[in-house]
Structure formats: C-alpha cells, structure tokens
N, C-alpha and C positions, 0 to 999 in steps of 0.2 A: 492577576491573569499569572499564568504558567510560562516560564520560557521554554520554549520549546527547541533544543539543544539541536536536533538531527533536520531541522529545516531549512537551515542556508543552502545546501550544495547537495549534492550525492554524495561527496566524501564524507559532511559529517553523519549521514546515515551507517557509516562503517565503524563509528566512536562506541567502544563498547563499556567505559567506564565514565562516573562526573561525579563531580562534588556538588552536596545540595545544600539547603536549610529547609526544615520544617515550618511552613509559617501557619500549619491549620492541623489541629487533630481531631479526628471524628472516633466512633466508638470501635472502628474495624478500618480505618483507613487514615493516611498522612495526605497533605497539601505540601510540595514542594515549590520554592521560589523557581527552579529550573530543574528541569530534567530530561532522562533519555527515552523514557518508557513511551513505546506507542501505545495509546488509549485506541482501545475498539471503537472503528467506525468506516465507514466507505467499503465494506465488506473484507476488508483486513481486520485479524483477531489480535488481541494486545498483547503488548511484551510480559515475560514474566522475568524474575533475577531476585537479587537481594537489594537491600539495604543494610549499610556494615557501618559501626559507631565503635568507638572504644570499650570495648568488650563488652559486644552484642553483634546479632544479628537479627533479619529479619527476613523472612521470604514473602515478594510480592507477587501475588498469584492472580490478581485481575486490575487489571486500569481502564479508567472510564473520563470520560471526559466533556464540560457541560460549562457552556457561557466561558469559555477560557480556560476553567478551572480544572486539572487534571488530578484526580483521587488514584491513589496506590491502595491497594489494600492488601493489609500486611496480616500474616498470621499472629505477630507478636506487636504490641506499643513498642516502637525505639524509645531509649531510655536519655538520649542525645536529642537537641534538635540539630546538628552537623552530622550528616551523614554521608556514605558513599557507595553512589550505586551501582551496579554491575548487571548489564543485561545479558539474559539467558541467549549467547550467539548462536548457537545453532537454533533455535527456535525465530531468532530476529531474519537471520540470514537464510533462510525458507521462504519466509514472508516477504521477504525484498526480493528473489526468484520468481515466485509467482506473481508478485505483483507487477512487476517489470515486464513479466510473459505477461498478464492480463493487458496491459497499455497496449502491447505489440498486438496483440490478436485484436482486440478492438479496433486496432487500427487499420489493419490489414481487411478487416470483415467491413468496415466502411467505406475504403476508399474502391475494392473491388463489388462488394454489393449493396453496399447504399443503408446496410441496416445499424443500428445506434444500440449501444449498451445500456439494457433499462436494468441489468441488476448482475451484480456478481457476489461471488463467498470464496475466500482463500483458506485455505489450511495449510499443514505444514506439507503435507505427501501429496495434493490434488486441488486443482479448484475448478470452480463452473464459471460461466458467463452469458447471460440471456440477451438474445439479441432481438431486433423487430423494426421492421418486418421479414421474417426469415422463414423459409422452407428449404434448407438446406438436405441436396442430398447426397450421397457417399460420395460423387463426384466432386462436390464442391467442398466436403469435409478434409479429402484428401490437400486440394490445391490451397486451403487454410492452412492446413498442416507444412506443408511446402513451405510457402510464403513464409511462415516465421520462422524455420529452420533456414532458409536464407538469408533472413534478417539476422539471425543470430550466426551463421558464418561471416557476416561482413562483418559483427563485431560493434553494429553501431551504438555510436556513443549516447549515454543517457545523461539529459541537464536540466537542472534543477534553476529556478529561478521565479522572480516575483515579478509580474507585469500587470497593469491596468486593464481592467474589467470589460471597460469597452472596446480595446485591443483584441481582447479574447473572444469575446463574443461576434465582432465583426469574422474572424478568422474563423473559428469554430462552426459556426453556423447553429443548424439542425442536430448538430451530431453529438450535444453533449448536454447535461443535464444543468446548466450553469443556472438557469430559474431558479432551482431549490436552495441557491445559495442566498441567504438573508441580502435586500438590495443595498443596506448600508456598506457591504465591505467591499469595497471598490477598486482592492488591490489583492490579486489573486495569486499564490503558489500553482506554479506551472513545471509540468515532468513533458520532457521533450525526447523521443524514441529514435534520436536519427530523422529521418523524413519520413517516419511511418504513422509517428501518433504526436500529439500535441494536443495535453488537455490539462484541466487545474486537477488538484490533486493534494490531498495534506500526506500519504503517505510515504512507506521508507522504501528506496529504488535504490539497483546497483548501480554503477560507474558505467557499466556496458554491457551490450547487450549478450557477450558471446560467455558471458558467467550464467545465464539463463539454463545452459545445458541445451538439450534436443526437447522441442514438441509432441507429445505422441496423445494424439484424441483417443478417448475411449469410446464415447458415444454421442448421440444427439437427440434430445428429448422434446417432442414438443409439450410449451407449455400452455397453449390455446392461444386465442387473438394474433395471429399468425408471429408468435415468437417461438425461438426454437432456443436450447439452452444445450452450449457443448461443456462437457466435460471430459479433463484432460489430466496428465500427471506429464512430468518434468522428466528426464531423463538425464543423464551424466553426457557429455561426447564419447565416453570409452562402450557403452551400453548400447 
C-alpha cells in the first residue's frame, strides 16, 4: 500500500513536494512508499511532475492506482531508491478548482432538482457532469449557474474527513453511488462544501469555494434515459 499524502485534509492537497522511497520497479514505472501524485480516478485526471535524485531527474507522465498500489510512469528509470517528488502545480490546482466546483454543482442540483450525479469528467480548462433524472431548461441552467456562484461568493469552507460508512449512507441516501465502493471498506474519506455538498471522494480539493472563481455553463446536452450533461468552464472573479 502506498501512503497517500494529500488524503488527510484540504490543506494537504496544497503540498507540492515530498520525499519518498522506491519499493518496486517495473519496466516503465516505479512504486513509492508514499506519494503526493494523484492517480487517475473519479473523473479526475492524474498528476504529472518529476522525481529527482542525486544526479538525475525523471518525468512522471502518468499515474495509476490499483488495489492500493500507485504506479508512477516515468520517462527514465531513477538510479536511486530515495527520490524527491515535485507535482506540476498548475495542472494540480486546475483539477482542484474543477473538482471542487463539480461537487458544488452536484450538491446544488441534488437539492433543487433531486437529480443524482451519474458521471463526470474534469480537465484543466473545463468539466462536464451527467445528471439523472434531468431535463433542464435554459432557465434551470441559469439558476444552477447562479446558485453555484452565490455559494462561491459566500466563500464556503471545504473540509475533508474520514467517517463511518453507515453514517454516510444514512445521510446521503440515494444521491451518491456509495454502493459502488467495496463493502469491506467501512471508513470513507468525505468532502464537504459548506452546507451544499457532502459526499465520499478520494480527489484533491480547495480549502474554500472562493478559489473556484466563477462558473459559466456552456451547454446542456441530452445523453438519453433522462440524463442531461452540463458542460462548464471556470472564470476568475475578474473575468
């Protein structure tokens, strides 16, 4: 198992550098005992960056996770076991903004329209979220956008904690896909965005919603079976 250094809190998501030790080497990847690199999952892309050692550097161009093992795919094999990792902060921070905004939008849509989030994909410059059951009108989209930006203006705090699975299931009910998480996992990492969203998540997030900027919805597209996809971008407060 790899120790995930950004897990404990929102503050930990802002860490950019760490020291680790290689515990396994593959033909094109290494496994470390601890890491700050995010492995692709939950609609959030992997982090990139570098691993440095005395006398050399390798680029990390892909990160995956399977059964608790995080694999860092590199362009060259490190020559030492002790390495210093540095995360590409621009990419990481963009994902943090979009992931936190996705949680906020999902919470808003659930509270107003009772539609679950059934899929999402984040990028550095946009995001999309699939809701079901949904058939949003232009007026609905304007309301969703306005409610998200109102929450951002309130600078809602973002908190990360670990809670009992039964408690989470009782509080969330049908709105989250908790049943997709293996039953043997009884403690879950939970992300809260003020009073707007509360859901299990393993991603990286902001400390406060004010860092999101502004939500601007680009389009709504029907994906069939009462499913609507909303695509949006984030603007800085000055835009």
